[in-house]
C-alpha positions as CSV (number, residue, x, y, z in Angstrom):
1,M,-1.9,46.6,127.8
2,V,-3.7,45.4,124.3
3,S,-3.7,48.9,122.9
4,S,0.0,48.8,123.4
5,L,0.5,45.8,121.1
6,D,-1.7,47.2,118.6
7,E,0.7,50.4,118.3
8,K,4.6,48.0,118.1
9,R,2.4,45.5,115.8
10,L,1.9,48.9,113.6
11,E,5.3,50.0,114.0
12,A,6.7,47.0,112.7
13,R,4.7,46.8,109.8
14,R,5.1,50.3,109.0
15,L,9.3,50.6,109.4
16,P,9.8,48.2,106.1
17,M,7.3,49.8,104.4
18,A,8.8,53.3,104.8
19,A,12.3,52.0,103.3
20,A,10.5,50.9,100.5
21,L,9.1,54.2,99.6
22,D,12.3,55.9,100.5
23,K,13.9,53.8,97.8
24,M,11.0,54.5,95.1
25,E,11.1,58.6,95.6
26,D,10.8,59.7,91.6
27,Q,8.5,56.1,90.6
28,E,5.0,57.9,91.0
29,T,3.2,55.4,89.3
30,S,4.1,52.4,92.2
31,E,3.9,54.5,95.6
32,S,0.6,55.1,94.4
33,A,0.0,51.9,93.8
34,V,1.2,51.0,97.3
35,E,-0.3,53.5,99.5
36,S,-3.7,52.9,98.1
37,Q,-3.0,49.7,99.2
38,V,-2.3,50.1,102.6
39,E,-5.2,52.4,103.0
40,E,-7.5,49.9,102.0
41,E,-6.0,47.3,104.5
42,G,-5.9,49.4,106.9
43,P,-5.7,48.8,110.5
44,V,-6.9,45.5,110.4
45,E,-4.5,41.9,111.9
46,S,-2.7,40.6,109.3
47,T,-0.2,37.8,109.5
48,T,3.6,37.9,109.2
49,H,3.2,35.3,105.5
50,S,0.9,38.3,104.1
51,I,3.4,40.5,104.9
52,A,6.4,38.6,103.4
53,Q,4.1,38.0,100.2
54,F,3.4,41.4,99.9
55,S,7.1,42.5,100.3
56,S,8.3,39.7,97.8
57,K,5.9,40.9,94.9
58,L,6.8,44.2,95.9
59,R,10.6,43.9,94.7
60,A,9.8,42.0,91.6
61,M,7.7,44.7,90.6
62,I,11.2,47.1,91.2
63,R,13.6,45.3,89.6
64,I,11.0,44.5,86.6
65,R,10.8,48.4,86.1
66,N,14.2,49.1,86.9
67,K,15.6,47.1,84.1
68,Y,12.9,48.3,81.4
69,Q,14.0,51.9,82.4
70,A,17.6,50.5,81.6
71,I,17.2,49.2,78.1
72,K,15.1,52.1,77.5
73,K,17.2,54.3,78.4
74,R,20.7,51.8,76.6
75,R,18.4,52.6,72.7
76,A,17.7,56.3,73.6
77,E,21.7,56.8,73.6
78,M,22.5,54.4,71.0
79,A,19.6,55.7,68.6
80,A,21.5,59.6,69.5
81,G,25.0,58.4,68.6
82,L,24.3,56.6,65.3
83,S,22.2,59.6,64.4
84,L,25.3,61.8,64.9
85,S,27.6,59.2,62.8
86,G,24.9,58.8,59.7
87,S,24.7,54.8,60.1
88,Q,21.8,52.8,60.3
89,P,20.9,51.9,63.8
90,R,21.8,48.4,64.9
91,S,19.1,45.5,65.2
92,T,18.7,44.1,69.0
93,S,17.6,41.1,68.1
94,P,19.3,38.0,69.0
95,K,21.9,36.9,66.2
96,I,22.4,33.3,64.9
97,F,26.0,32.3,64.8
98,T,27.2,31.2,61.4
99,F,30.7,30.6,60.5
100,D,30.8,33.0,58.0
101,T,33.1,36.4,58.1
102,V,30.5,39.7,58.2
103,T,32.1,42.5,58.1
104,A,31.0,45.8,60.3
105,N,30.2,47.4,57.3
106,S,28.5,44.8,54.9
107,P,25.0,44.9,54.2
108,P,22.5,42.0,55.6
109,P,22.5,39.4,53.3
110,L,19.1,39.8,50.9
111,R,16.8,36.6,51.5
112,N,16.2,35.5,47.0
113,R,12.5,33.7,48.2
114,K,10.2,33.8,45.0
115,K,7.1,34.9,46.0
116,K,4.4,32.3,44.9
117,K,1.9,34.0,43.1
118,K,-1.3,33.0,44.1
119,K,-3.5,31.0,41.5
120,R,-7.1,33.1,41.5
121,R,-10.1,30.9,42.6
122,V,-12.9,30.8,40.1
123,L,-15.8,32.4,42.3
124,F,-19.0,30.3,40.9
125,P,-22.6,32.5,41.9
126,S,-23.7,30.4,44.7
127,S,-27.2,30.3,43.4
128,S,-26.0,28.7,40.3
129,R,-24.6,24.6,39.7
130,R,-20.5,24.2,39.3
131,V,-20.8,21.8,36.1
132,V,-17.6,21.3,34.2
133,P,-18.0,22.8,31.0
134,T,-18.2,20.6,27.9
135,K,-15.7,20.5,25.0
136,E,-17.4,20.7,21.6
137,S,-16.2,18.9,18.5
138,S,-15.2,21.3,15.6
139,R,-16.6,21.3,12.4
140,A,-14.2,22.3,10.6
141,K,-12.5,18.9,11.5
142,S,-15.2,16.8,10.7
143,C,-15.1,18.7,7.4
144,L,-11.5,17.9,6.6
145,V,-11.9,13.8,8.0
146,M,-14.6,13.8,4.8
147,L,-12.5,15.9,2.4
148,S,-9.7,13.4,2.8
149,L,-12.2,10.2,2.0
150,I,-13.2,12.0,-0.6
151,V,-9.7,12.7,-2.0
152,F,-8.3,8.8,-1.4
153,L,-11.4,7.2,-2.7
154,Q,-10.9,9.6,-6.2
155,V,-7.3,8.8,-6.2
156,Y,-8.0,5.2,-5.7
157,N,-10.7,4.9,-8.7
158,A,-8.3,6.8,-10.7
159,I,-6.0,4.4,-9.9
160,E,-8.4,1.5,-10.4
161,N,-9.4,3.4,-14.3
162,L,-6.1,3.1,-15.5
163,D,-5.0,-0.4,-14.8
164,D,-9.0,-0.7,-16.4
165,H,-7.5,1.9,-19.8
166,V,-4.7,-0.5,-19.9
167,L,-6.0,-3.4,-19.9
168,K,-8.6,-2.9,-23.0
169,Y,-5.4,-2.5,-25.2
170,D,-3.7,-6.6,-23.5
171,L,0.1,-4.3,-23.1
172,E,0.7,-8.0,-21.2
173,G,-0.2,-10.1,-24.4
174,L,2.0,-7.7,-26.5
175,E,5.4,-7.8,-24.7
176,K,5.0,-12.0,-24.7
177,T,4.8,-11.9,-28.3
178,L,7.2,-9.3,-29.4
179,K,9.5,-12.1,-26.9
180,R,8.2,-14.6,-28.6
181,E,8.3,-13.9,-32.5
182,V,11.1,-10.5,-32.7
183,F,14.7,-11.5,-32.0
184,G,17.8,-9.5,-31.1
185,Q,15.7,-6.5,-30.2
186,R,15.1,-6.7,-26.5
187,E,16.0,-3.1,-25.8
188,A,14.0,-1.7,-29.1
189,S,11.0,-4.2,-27.2
190,E,11.2,-2.9,-24.4
191,E,11.3,1.0,-25.1
192,L,8.4,0.8,-27.2
193,L,6.2,-0.7,-24.4
194,E,8.0,1.2,-22.2
195,R,6.3,4.2,-24.0
196,L,3.0,3.0,-25.2
197,S,2.1,1.9,-21.5
198,D,3.0,5.3,-20.4
199,Y,0.4,6.8,-23.5
200,L,-2.1,4.6,-22.9
201,S,-2.9,4.6,-18.8
202,T,-5.1,7.9,-19.6
203,Y,-7.5,8.8,-21.9
204,V,-6.9,12.0,-22.5
205,H,-3.4,13.6,-24.2
206,N,-1.8,17.2,-25.0
207,K,0.1,15.8,-28.2
208,P,-0.2,12.2,-30.2
209,L,2.6,9.4,-29.3
210,V,5.0,9.6,-33.1
211,L,7.2,7.0,-32.7
212,S,9.9,6.1,-35.7
213,L,11.4,2.5,-35.8
214,H,14.8,2.8,-37.8
215,G,17.3,-0.1,-38.4
216,P,19.5,-1.5,-41.2
217,T,17.9,-4.5,-43.8
218,G,16.5,-7.2,-42.2
219,V,16.7,-6.5,-38.7
220,G,12.7,-7.1,-37.8
221,K,11.3,-3.4,-38.6
222,S,8.8,-4.7,-40.9
223,H,7.9,-7.8,-38.8
224,L,7.4,-5.7,-36.1
225,G,5.0,-3.3,-37.4
226,R,3.0,-6.7,-38.6
227,I,3.0,-7.7,-35.0
228,L,1.9,-4.5,-33.7
229,A,-1.2,-4.0,-36.3
230,R,-2.7,-7.7,-35.7
231,H,-2.1,-7.3,-31.8
232,F,-4.5,-3.5,-32.1
233,R,-6.6,-5.1,-34.4
234,S,-7.5,-7.9,-32.5
235,V,-8.3,-5.8,-28.7
236,M,-10.3,-3.3,-31.4
237,S,-11.8,-3.0,-34.1
238,E,-10.2,-3.3,-37.3
239,Q,-11.3,0.1,-38.2
240,L,-9.2,2.0,-35.6
241,V,-5.7,0.5,-37.3
242,L,-4.2,1.6,-40.1
243,Q,-1.4,0.0,-41.8
244,Y,0.2,2.2,-44.7
245,F,2.7,1.3,-47.3
246,V,3.8,3.6,-48.9
247,L,4.8,1.2,-52.0
248,H,1.3,0.0,-52.1
249,H,-0.9,2.9,-51.7
250,C,1.4,5.3,-52.8
251,P,4.4,4.5,-55.6
252,L,4.1,7.3,-57.8
253,E,5.3,11.2,-57.1
254,E,2.9,12.3,-59.2
255,S,-0.2,11.2,-57.6
256,A,1.1,12.2,-53.7
257,T,-0.9,15.6,-53.8
258,N,-3.9,13.4,-54.4
259,C,-2.1,10.9,-51.9
260,A,-2.1,12.9,-49.4
261,W,-5.8,14.5,-49.5
262,N,-7.2,10.8,-49.4
263,L,-5.0,9.6,-45.8
264,A,-5.5,13.1,-44.6
265,S,-9.5,12.6,-45.2
266,R,-8.7,9.2,-44.2
267,I,-7.2,9.7,-40.8
268,S,-10.3,11.9,-39.9
269,E,-12.8,9.3,-40.4
270,I,-10.8,7.2,-38.0
271,V,-10.0,9.5,-35.4
272,T,-14.1,10.6,-35.4
273,L,-15.0,6.7,-35.1
274,A,-12.7,6.4,-31.7
275,E,-13.8,9.6,-29.8
276,E,-16.9,8.1,-30.5
277,E,-15.9,5.0,-29.0
278,E,-13.5,6.4,-26.2
279,K,-10.9,4.2,-27.7
280,I,-7.3,5.6,-29.2
281,P,-6.9,4.3,-32.6
282,V,-3.3,3.8,-34.1
283,F,-1.7,4.3,-37.3
284,I,1.8,2.5,-38.7
285,F,3.5,3.8,-41.4
286,D,6.1,1.4,-43.5
287,E,8.6,2.3,-46.0
288,V,8.5,6.3,-44.6
289,E,11.9,6.3,-46.9
290,F,9.9,6.2,-49.8
291,M,6.8,8.5,-48.9
292,H,6.5,11.9,-51.0
293,R,6.9,15.4,-49.6
294,P,3.2,16.2,-49.4
295,L,2.8,13.4,-47.8
296,L,5.0,13.8,-45.4
297,D,3.9,17.9,-44.7
298,T,0.2,16.6,-43.8
299,L,1.6,13.7,-41.1
300,H,3.9,17.0,-39.9
301,G,0.5,18.8,-39.8
302,F,-1.5,15.8,-37.8
303,F,1.5,15.7,-35.3
304,R,1.6,19.2,-34.3
305,S,-0.6,19.8,-30.8
306,N,-2.2,23.0,-32.2
307,R,-5.0,20.8,-33.2
308,S,-8.1,20.0,-32.1
309,S,-8.9,17.6,-29.1
310,E,-10.0,14.5,-30.4
311,Y,-6.7,14.1,-33.0
312,L,-3.9,14.5,-30.4
313,N,-5.2,10.8,-28.5
314,V,-3.7,8.4,-32.0
315,I,-0.4,6.9,-31.5
316,Y,1.4,7.5,-34.8
317,M,4.3,4.7,-35.7
318,L,7.2,5.6,-38.7
319,I,8.9,2.4,-39.9
320,S,12.1,3.3,-42.5
321,N,15.6,2.0,-43.1
322,L,16.7,5.8,-43.2
323,G,20.3,6.2,-40.6
324,Q,20.9,2.6,-41.8
325,G,24.6,3.7,-42.3
326,E,24.9,5.7,-39.1
327,I,23.3,2.6,-37.1
328,T,26.0,0.3,-39.0
329,K,28.5,2.2,-38.2
330,F,28.2,3.0,-35.0
331,V,27.5,-0.5,-33.8
332,L,30.0,-1.6,-35.3
333,Q,32.5,0.4,-33.6
334,N,31.1,0.8,-30.3
335,S,30.5,-3.2,-30.0
336,S,33.3,-4.1,-27.4
337,S,31.7,-1.5,-25.6
338,E,28.6,-2.5,-24.7
339,V,30.2,-4.7,-22.1
340,S,31.3,-1.8,-20.4
341,M,28.9,0.8,-20.8
342,G,25.7,-0.8,-20.9
343,R,23.5,-1.0,-23.9
344,M,21.0,1.2,-22.9
345,W,23.2,4.0,-22.9
346,L,25.0,3.1,-26.4
347,R,21.3,3.2,-27.8
348,R,20.7,6.2,-26.4
349,D,23.9,7.9,-27.8
350,L,22.3,6.2,-30.9
351,G,18.7,8.1,-30.6
352,L,20.9,11.6,-30.4
353,L,22.9,10.9,-33.9
354,L,19.8,9.4,-35.8
355,R,18.0,12.6,-34.6
356,R,20.4,14.6,-35.8
357,T,20.2,12.8,-39.7
358,L,16.6,13.1,-39.6
359,E,16.0,16.4,-38.9
360,K,17.6,17.2,-41.7
361,H,15.5,14.7,-44.0
362,H,12.2,16.4,-42.7
363,P,11.1,18.7,-40.1
364,L,8.7,16.1,-38.7
365,W,10.8,14.4,-37.3
366,V,11.7,16.3,-34.6
367,E,7.6,15.7,-32.9
368,T,9.1,11.7,-32.8
369,D,9.9,9.6,-30.2
370,I,13.3,7.6,-31.7
371,V,13.2,3.8,-31.4
372,P,16.2,2.4,-32.8
373,L,16.8,-1.4,-33.8
374,T,20.0,-2.4,-34.2
375,L,22.3,-4.9,-36.1
376,L,21.8,-8.9,-35.4
377,E,23.9,-11.0,-34.7
378,K,24.8,-14.7,-36.2
379,S,23.1,-16.8,-32.6
380,H,19.6,-14.1,-34.0
381,V,20.1,-15.4,-37.0
382,M,20.3,-18.8,-35.9
383,D,16.5,-18.4,-34.1
384,C,15.3,-17.1,-37.4
385,F,15.9,-19.9,-39.5
386,L,14.4,-22.1,-36.2
387,D,11.8,-20.0,-36.4
388,E,10.7,-19.9,-39.5
389,M,11.5,-24.3,-40.3
390,T,9.4,-24.9,-37.2
391,R,6.5,-23.0,-39.0
392,E,7.1,-25.1,-42.2
393,G,7.3,-28.1,-40.7
394,F,10.9,-28.8,-41.4
395,Y,12.4,-31.0,-38.2
396,P,14.9,-28.2,-36.4
397,D,18.3,-29.8,-36.9
398,H,20.5,-28.0,-35.4
399,V,23.7,-28.9,-37.2
400,H,21.5,-27.8,-40.0
401,I,20.2,-24.8,-39.0
402,E,24.0,-23.6,-38.4
403,R,25.3,-25.0,-42.0
404,L,22.6,-22.5,-43.5
405,A,22.9,-19.4,-41.4
406,G,27.1,-20.0,-42.3
407,E,25.9,-19.2,-45.6
408,I,24.8,-15.4,-44.9
409,L,27.3,-12.8,-44.7
410,Y,29.0,-11.0,-41.5
411,Y,30.9,-8.4,-40.2
412,S,33.1,-10.1,-37.7
413,V,34.3,-7.5,-35.8
414,G,36.5,-9.4,-32.7
415,Q,35.3,-12.4,-31.6
416,R,31.5,-11.5,-32.8
417,Q,29.7,-11.7,-35.7
418,F,26.8,-9.3,-37.4
419,S,24.5,-10.1,-40.1
420,Q,24.9,-7.6,-43.8
421,T,21.4,-8.2,-44.3
422,G,19.4,-9.8,-40.7
423,C,16.7,-12.3,-41.2
424,K,16.4,-10.9,-44.8
425,Q,16.9,-13.7,-47.0
426,V,15.9,-17.0,-43.8
427,V,12.5,-17.1,-46.0
428,A,13.9,-17.8,-49.2
429,K,16.9,-20.2,-47.6
430,V,14.4,-22.4,-46.3
431,N,12.0,-22.3,-49.1
432,L,14.8,-24.2,-51.1
433,L,14.4,-26.8,-48.8
């Protein structure tokens, strides 16, 4: 009885295994795996639960194998078809759904991704310490700062020296004196002070300063020369200022050559003395219209810039009434234009007119700076009377001054009156009081 039951159980267990093995005729790997598993178990007793579990695993293995074989076969067929048509194999990766329409032959979109450059890491030796390099200060920078400081100090010192050099001649005091004692020549006084200030600001020059003061009779030329001589003698020694009157020092033409030689030696002595004291000498020549040809030639030689350096640091002033006819005519013709055009504009035109006239007289006026003095009006003549009466101790009565001023002859142009003799007769009329 027992043996027959065992045979029936074995028979029942072999029937499903035989059916499964018939379906897997071409599957060699799986059959061998099943047979080896059956042989290992042998004729031992097992429950129906173990048989069912084994059969479910077997079926899963068979299903997976069949699916793998189908996929493999389909891929082989697709590769063979694409190789015949010459197109690239289609990717079997899953597609992402988008709304963009893609044609069959369009290439796949390129992804513009910029590759980030990897920064190279600085590798330090394992045996050394990682120390941050120190920034060394440049020596050139410090030298540049020092050079800038030196240049600044030099420029500052030069400016201070210029101011000190000008202060020695007290041009501010000279300006106050001219405003107080010279009447009707404000533009000429300002031009004269400007040229003196520019020249006296430095000691070394490449040519001497030659100023030529021209104007009609009585406009204050000689009076201006006396003021300049008095001022520079007060700020410098008297030996450095020469006031030369032609009619007094050299009246005769026969002695002009001897006068020229004496004048040249006198100029050389003063220039040498001024060079030792590091000052600029001043030479004032009045009544130049009476100066003879040898004296003019001698002065012209000193005016040139080809002489030694000590003769270049000199101030020459020439005072004359040369060109007074041109000045009188020009002032009377342009008296109405002074308001519209300005006096400085007219003085510049007058200076050009005088230069052409004076260059014909002698070539030395090519080297000069011309400062014209214009005609005096009636108000200026009244100021001259007031100043002279105050000096003489008279009471400055305005009615009396106006009566004295009315006794002088004038050029009448419109509502303006210009004195024909300037302030020449003021001293004589005050002395008669």
